[in-house]
Every structure is written in C-alpha cells, then in structure tokens.
C-alpha positions as CSV (number, residue, x, y, z in Angstrom):
1,X,-32.4,-40.9,-33.8
2,X,-29.2,-42.0,-32.2
3,X,-26.8,-39.2,-31.3
4,X,-23.1,-39.9,-30.8
5,X,-21.1,-38.9,-27.7
6,X,-19.0,-36.6,-29.9
7,X,-22.0,-34.7,-31.2
8,X,-23.4,-34.2,-27.7
9,X,-20.0,-32.8,-26.5
10,X,-19.8,-30.4,-29.5
11,X,-23.4,-29.2,-29.0
12,X,-22.5,-28.4,-25.4
13,X,-19.2,-26.7,-25.7
14,X,-19.2,-25.6,-29.3
15,X,-16.5,-26.3,-31.9
16,X,-13.2,-24.5,-31.8
17,X,-14.0,-23.0,-35.2
18,X,-17.3,-21.6,-34.0
19,X,-15.8,-20.2,-30.8
20,X,-13.0,-18.6,-32.7
21,X,-15.4,-17.0,-35.2
22,X,-17.6,-15.7,-32.3
23,X,-14.5,-14.3,-30.6
24,X,-13.3,-12.7,-33.8
25,X,-16.7,-11.1,-34.4
26,X,-16.8,-9.7,-30.8
27,X,-13.3,-8.2,-31.2
28,X,-14.3,-6.6,-34.5
29,X,-17.3,-4.9,-32.8
30,X,-15.1,-3.6,-29.9
31,X,-14.7,0.2,-30.5
32,X,-11.2,1.4,-31.4
33,X,-9.7,3.5,-28.5
34,X,-8.3,7.0,-28.9
35,X,-4.5,7.3,-28.6
36,X,-3.8,8.6,-25.1
37,X,-1.5,11.3,-26.5
38,X,-4.7,12.9,-28.1
39,X,-5.9,13.8,-24.6
40,X,-3.2,16.5,-24.5
41,X,-5.2,18.3,-27.2
42,X,-7.6,19.5,-24.6
43,X,-5.1,22.2,-23.6
44,X,-5.0,24.1,-27.0
45,X,-8.7,23.4,-27.3
46,X,-9.3,25.3,-24.0
47,X,-8.0,28.4,-25.7
48,X,-9.5,27.6,-29.1
49,X,-11.4,30.9,-29.4
50,X,-8.6,33.4,-28.9
51,X,-6.3,31.2,-31.0
52,X,-8.7,31.2,-33.9
53,X,-9.5,34.9,-33.7
54,X,-5.9,36.0,-33.5
55,X,-4.6,33.6,-36.2
56,X,-3.8,35.9,-39.1
57,X,-5.8,38.7,-37.3
58,X,-9.0,36.8,-38.3
59,X,-11.0,39.0,-35.9
60,X,-10.6,41.9,-38.3
61,X,-12.7,40.2,-40.9
62,X,-15.3,38.8,-38.4
63,X,-16.3,42.0,-36.5
64,X,-17.1,45.5,-37.6
65,X,-14.4,48.1,-37.0
66,X,-16.6,50.1,-34.6
67,X,-16.9,47.1,-32.3
68,X,-13.1,47.0,-31.9
69,X,-12.7,50.5,-30.6
70,X,-10.3,51.1,-27.8
71,X,-11.1,52.5,-24.4
72,X,-12.1,56.2,-24.3
73,X,-12.6,58.1,-21.1
74,X,-16.3,58.9,-20.5
75,X,-17.5,56.5,-23.2
76,X,-19.1,53.1,-22.4
77,X,-16.7,50.4,-23.5
78,X,-17.6,48.1,-26.3
79,X,-19.0,44.8,-24.8
80,X,-17.3,42.7,-27.5
81,X,-14.2,41.9,-25.5
82,X,-16.2,41.0,-22.5
83,X,-18.6,38.8,-24.5
84,X,-15.7,37.0,-26.2
85,X,-13.9,36.5,-22.9
86,X,-17.0,34.8,-21.4
87,X,-17.5,32.8,-24.6
88,X,-13.9,31.7,-24.5
89,X,-14.5,30.1,-21.1
90,X,-17.7,28.5,-22.4
91,X,-15.8,27.0,-25.4
92,X,-13.1,25.8,-23.0
93,X,-15.7,24.2,-20.8
94,X,-17.2,22.4,-23.8
95,X,-13.8,20.8,-24.6
96,X,-12.9,20.1,-21.0
97,X,-16.2,18.3,-20.3
98,X,-15.9,16.4,-23.6
99,X,-12.4,15.3,-22.7
100,X,-13.7,14.3,-19.2
101,X,-16.5,12.3,-20.7
102,X,-14.1,10.4,-23.0
103,X,-11.6,9.9,-20.1
104,X,-13.9,8.5,-17.5
105,X,-15.4,6.1,-20.0
106,X,-12.0,4.7,-20.8
107,X,-12.0,5.8,-24.4
108,X,-8.3,6.6,-24.3
109,X,-5.7,3.8,-24.7
110,X,-4.1,4.4,-21.3
111,X,-5.3,2.7,-18.1
112,X,-8.0,4.6,-16.2
113,X,-6.8,5.0,-12.6
114,X,-8.8,6.6,-9.8
115,X,-7.0,9.1,-7.6
116,X,-8.2,7.4,-4.4
117,X,-8.1,3.6,-3.8
118,X,-11.8,3.4,-2.9
119,X,-12.6,4.9,-6.3
120,X,-14.8,8.0,-7.1
121,X,-18.2,8.7,-5.6
122,X,-21.0,7.4,-7.8
123,X,-22.8,10.1,-9.8
124,X,-24.7,10.8,-13.0
125,X,-22.4,12.6,-15.5
126,X,-25.3,14.6,-17.0
127,X,-26.8,15.6,-13.7
128,X,-23.4,16.6,-12.3
129,X,-22.8,18.6,-15.4
130,X,-26.0,20.5,-15.0
131,X,-25.3,21.2,-11.3
132,X,-21.7,22.3,-12.2
133,X,-22.8,24.8,-14.9
134,X,-25.5,26.3,-12.7
135,X,-23.3,26.9,-9.6
136,X,-23.8,30.5,-8.6
137,X,-20.5,30.5,-6.8
138,X,-18.8,29.8,-10.1
139,X,-19.9,31.2,-13.4
140,X,-22.6,33.6,-12.0
141,X,-20.2,35.4,-9.7
142,X,-17.3,35.3,-12.1
143,X,-19.5,36.6,-14.9
144,X,-20.9,39.3,-12.7
145,X,-17.5,40.4,-11.6
146,X,-16.1,40.5,-15.1
147,X,-19.2,42.3,-16.5
148,X,-19.1,45.1,-13.9
149,X,-15.3,45.5,-14.0
150,X,-15.3,45.7,-17.9
151,X,-18.4,47.7,-18.6
152,X,-17.7,50.3,-15.9
153,X,-14.3,51.0,-17.5
154,X,-12.4,50.1,-14.4
155,X,-9.9,47.7,-16.0
156,X,-6.5,49.0,-17.1
157,X,-6.8,50.5,-20.5
158,X,-4.6,47.9,-22.2
159,X,-7.3,45.2,-21.6
160,X,-9.6,47.0,-24.1
161,X,-7.1,46.7,-26.9
162,X,-7.4,44.1,-29.6
163,X,-4.1,44.6,-31.3
164,X,-1.0,42.5,-30.6
165,X,-2.2,38.9,-30.4
166,X,-1.7,36.6,-27.4
167,X,1.3,37.3,-25.3
168,X,2.1,33.9,-23.8
169,X,4.8,35.2,-21.4
170,X,2.1,37.5,-19.9
171,X,-0.3,34.5,-19.7
172,X,2.3,32.5,-17.8
173,X,3.0,35.4,-15.4
174,X,-0.8,35.8,-14.8
175,X,-1.3,32.2,-14.0
176,X,1.7,32.1,-11.6
177,X,0.7,35.4,-9.9
178,X,-3.0,34.2,-9.6
179,X,-1.9,31.0,-8.0
180,X,0.5,32.7,-5.5
181,X,-2.2,35.1,-4.4
182,X,-4.8,32.3,-4.3
183,X,-2.4,30.2,-2.2
184,X,-2.1,33.1,0.3
185,X,-5.9,33.6,0.5
186,X,-6.5,29.8,0.7
187,X,-3.9,29.5,3.5
188,X,-5.5,32.4,5.3
189,X,-9.0,30.9,5.1
190,X,-7.7,27.8,6.9
191,X,-5.5,29.5,9.4
192,X,-6.7,33.0,10.4
193,X,-9.8,31.8,12.4
194,X,-12.2,28.9,12.4
195,X,-15.1,31.4,12.0
196,X,-13.7,32.6,8.7
197,X,-13.0,29.0,7.6
198,X,-16.6,27.9,8.5
199,X,-18.1,30.9,6.7
200,X,-16.0,30.6,3.5
201,X,-14.1,27.5,2.7
202,X,-15.6,24.8,4.8
203,X,-18.5,24.1,2.5
204,X,-16.1,23.2,-0.3
205,X,-14.3,20.8,2.0
206,X,-17.3,18.5,2.3
207,X,-15.8,16.9,-0.8
208,X,-13.0,14.7,0.6
209,X,-13.0,12.6,-2.6
210,X,-13.8,15.3,-5.1
211,X,-14.8,15.0,-8.8
212,X,-14.2,17.4,-11.6
213,X,-17.7,18.9,-11.2
214,X,-17.0,20.0,-7.6
215,X,-14.5,22.7,-8.6
216,X,-16.8,25.7,-8.2
217,X,-19.1,24.1,-5.6
218,X,-18.5,26.0,-2.3
219,X,-19.7,29.3,-1.0
220,X,-20.0,32.9,-2.2
221,X,-17.5,34.0,0.4
222,X,-15.0,31.4,-0.8
223,X,-15.3,32.5,-4.4
224,X,-14.9,36.1,-3.4
225,X,-11.8,35.6,-1.2
226,X,-10.0,32.9,-3.2
227,X,-10.9,33.7,-6.8
228,X,-12.1,37.2,-7.3
229,X,-9.5,39.0,-5.1
230,X,-6.6,37.2,-6.8
231,X,-8.1,38.0,-10.2
232,X,-8.4,41.6,-9.2
233,X,-4.8,41.7,-8.0
234,X,-3.5,40.0,-11.1
235,X,-5.3,42.4,-13.4
236,X,-3.8,45.4,-11.6
237,X,-0.3,44.0,-11.7
238,X,-0.1,42.5,-15.2
239,X,-1.3,44.8,-18.0
240,X,-2.1,43.0,-21.3
241,X,-4.5,43.1,-24.2
242,X,-7.9,41.4,-24.4
243,X,-6.6,38.2,-26.2
244,X,-4.0,37.6,-23.6
245,X,-6.5,38.0,-20.7
246,X,-8.9,35.8,-22.6
247,X,-6.4,33.0,-22.9
248,X,-5.4,33.3,-19.2
249,X,-9.1,33.3,-18.0
250,X,-10.0,30.2,-20.0
251,X,-6.9,28.3,-18.9
252,X,-7.4,29.3,-15.3
253,X,-11.1,28.4,-15.1
254,X,-10.7,25.1,-16.9
255,X,-7.5,24.0,-15.1
256,X,-9.3,24.5,-11.8
257,X,-11.9,21.9,-13.0
258,X,-9.2,19.5,-14.2
259,X,-7.4,19.4,-10.8
260,X,-10.6,18.3,-9.2
261,X,-10.8,15.2,-11.4
262,X,-11.5,11.9,-9.8
263,X,-9.1,10.1,-12.1
264,X,-5.4,10.6,-13.0
265,X,-4.8,12.5,-16.3
266,X,-2.5,11.3,-19.0
267,X,-0.2,14.4,-18.5
268,X,0.1,14.0,-14.7
269,X,3.6,12.4,-14.7
270,X,5.0,15.3,-16.8
271,X,3.2,18.0,-14.7
272,X,4.4,16.5,-11.4
273,X,8.0,16.7,-12.6
274,X,7.8,20.4,-13.5
275,X,5.7,21.5,-10.5
276,X,2.4,22.0,-12.3
277,X,-0.7,21.1,-10.2
278,X,-2.3,17.7,-10.7
279,X,-5.6,16.2,-9.6
280,X,-3.8,14.0,-7.1
281,X,-2.0,17.0,-5.6
282,X,-5.3,18.7,-5.0
283,X,-6.9,15.6,-3.7
284,X,-4.3,15.6,-1.0
285,X,-5.7,18.9,0.2
286,X,-9.3,17.8,0.1
287,X,-8.4,14.6,2.0
288,X,-6.0,16.0,4.7
289,X,-7.0,19.8,4.7
290,X,-3.5,21.0,5.9
291,X,-1.3,20.4,2.8
292,X,-1.1,21.5,-0.8
293,X,-2.8,24.9,-0.7
294,X,-1.7,25.6,-4.3
295,X,-3.9,24.9,-7.3
296,X,-2.3,25.4,-10.7
297,X,1.3,25.1,-9.4
298,X,3.0,23.5,-6.4
299,X,5.8,26.2,-6.2
300,X,4.3,28.1,-3.3
301,X,3.8,24.8,-1.4
302,X,7.4,23.9,-2.1
303,X,8.6,27.4,-0.9
304,X,6.5,27.4,2.3
305,X,7.0,23.7,3.1
306,X,3.3,22.8,2.8
307,X,3.6,20.3,0.0
308,X,2.9,16.6,0.4
309,X,3.4,14.1,-2.4
310,X,0.2,12.1,-3.1
311,X,2.4,9.0,-3.1
312,X,2.8,9.4,0.6
313,X,-0.9,9.3,1.3
314,X,-2.0,5.7,2.1
315,X,-5.6,6.3,0.8
316,X,-4.3,7.1,-2.7
317,X,-3.4,4.9,-5.6
318,X,0.4,5.0,-6.1
319,X,1.1,4.9,-2.4
320,X,2.5,1.8,-0.6
321,X,0.1,-1.0,-1.1
322,X,-1.8,0.7,-3.9
323,X,-1.6,0.6,-7.7
324,X,1.6,2.2,-8.9
325,X,0.9,5.1,-11.3
326,X,3.4,5.6,-14.1
327,X,5.7,8.5,-13.5
328,X,5.6,8.4,-9.7
C-alpha cells in the first residue's frame, strides 16, 4: 500500500490536535498546589492542643475534676499537666513534620529555594524522621527533665494551675528570655575553652549544611548547657499556668527544628524584617561557626554585634552571584 509523504510526517511527529490533547491530559493530571499562604498555618497548628483545650474551657468537660487539682505541699502532683505538655510537643512535631514533607516536595505554590547554593545533603525523609525522633539528646533528655521537675513538685506553684487560659504576653517573654540565655550559653560553649566546645557543642557542628532533622542531634552536654539550663532559668523567672508553659514549650521545640531547615520558609522575608530567626540565619552559624549565636531571635546578635546577614555569605542563595530570595 502506498503511503504519502504527509502521512509519514504525521506518523512521526503527531498531529497538532493529538499533541494538544495529550498536553491537556497531562496538565489535568498534574496535582493542584497548595497556596503558599497556607504554610503559615503550621504556627497555630504547633500549639493546637493548648488552643483546643482552652477554647471555651473545653478541658473542664474532658478531664475529671480530681485530675485538675492544684499543687499541694506534700502531695504528689497530678501528672495530667506534664502529660499534656509532652503531648502538645508531639502534636506540634506532627504538624511541623507534615508541613516539612509538603514543603520539600514542592507542594506549595511558591518556589522551593535551598538555603545553600550547593543544595541540601541527600537523605531519606522517613529514615531521617526516625533518627530525629529517637535522638536521646532531644526528646529523651527533655522529657526526663520535665518529668522530674514536675513530679517532684519543684516547679513554681503557678505551673500546676489550669485556670486562666493562655497568656500570650508571658509566652512571648518566655521565648525571648529563653533565647537570650541560650545565646549566652551558646557563646560560652564556643569561647570559654576549646575543651568545653569539643565536649559539648562540636558534635552538632559536624552539620555545616544542616537539615531540619539535625536540630537535636548533638551531645548530652550540649543539650544540658544550651537547652535545659535556659529552660530552668526561664521557669524560675516567668511564672505562668500550665497552658501558657505548654504553648511556650511546643513553640520553642518546633521552632528549633524549623530554623535547621534546608530550604527557605514562606515566612522568612517577614521574620527577617522583625528580627525573628530564620533557617538562613542559623545556617550562617553552622557554616561559619563565629556568627549568629541566637536561635529564635536575632536581637542578642544585633546587640552584641555578632549578627551576619545570610545575603553576605557567598555560599548561600540570595548572595551575590546566587539566586535572589524574595524579601532580601
């Protein structure tokens, strides 16, 4: 059978109508992306448990009255507040890790931009998640500290109270104080002596291009000096009820994870303008060691002249010769 030249050409390259239909079908199968603004919802989600239980005093209908008893001298405290505090961090971690999974897979509408030009270190999300959640320097030590401090009745008596809801001013003061004390401990680990640095903080600094899962990967000495001591100081200075401390604890633990992220967050441009710590700010410290000792805020670094803008680090996106990040 004779085949015309036009038929041979069409068989090879396909007709415009066929290609258009295939392209349309492919586009229709492409998953719809999540609006980038939705990423901000991770912040209220981090404190979802205390928000839910204090809304309309919902906790009164959830727990028996005897579980809500206040502190009494010589009586073992009710473990309810402690249990809810730990659960609040767990719930916060669920939402933080869910956000991170969506973010690194490019499910949000904004562009996914790595902190460092060379990109993040390759890793398995699920293996890294398992390692992160099993870190003894993180959740085991923090859980042990909180359990002993609470059950031995050593916390200020206000922490055992369930009345009053969340005091957001107190939460802000706790976060600021925690960060200032942590800054001083962090600076001291670097500067007091090399022996102290090698014993405590050096293991964490093997991550010069960290990822979110590296937040609590360090040493027991580092966790004790840079997390537990500031937590103790903060609890002795700021007296609040259990819901306020719960909100503070979940925000603090999950924010520490978020500043170790390997990618820029959708809120970074806003955070940088108001002095809140970003992943890029913290990457500066991991890369150079001698700048940006703050974590949640950059105020102490500004005050003590130890701040360095990530834009001034040649290895980072947004620096000269790199991709410009919106808001820098």
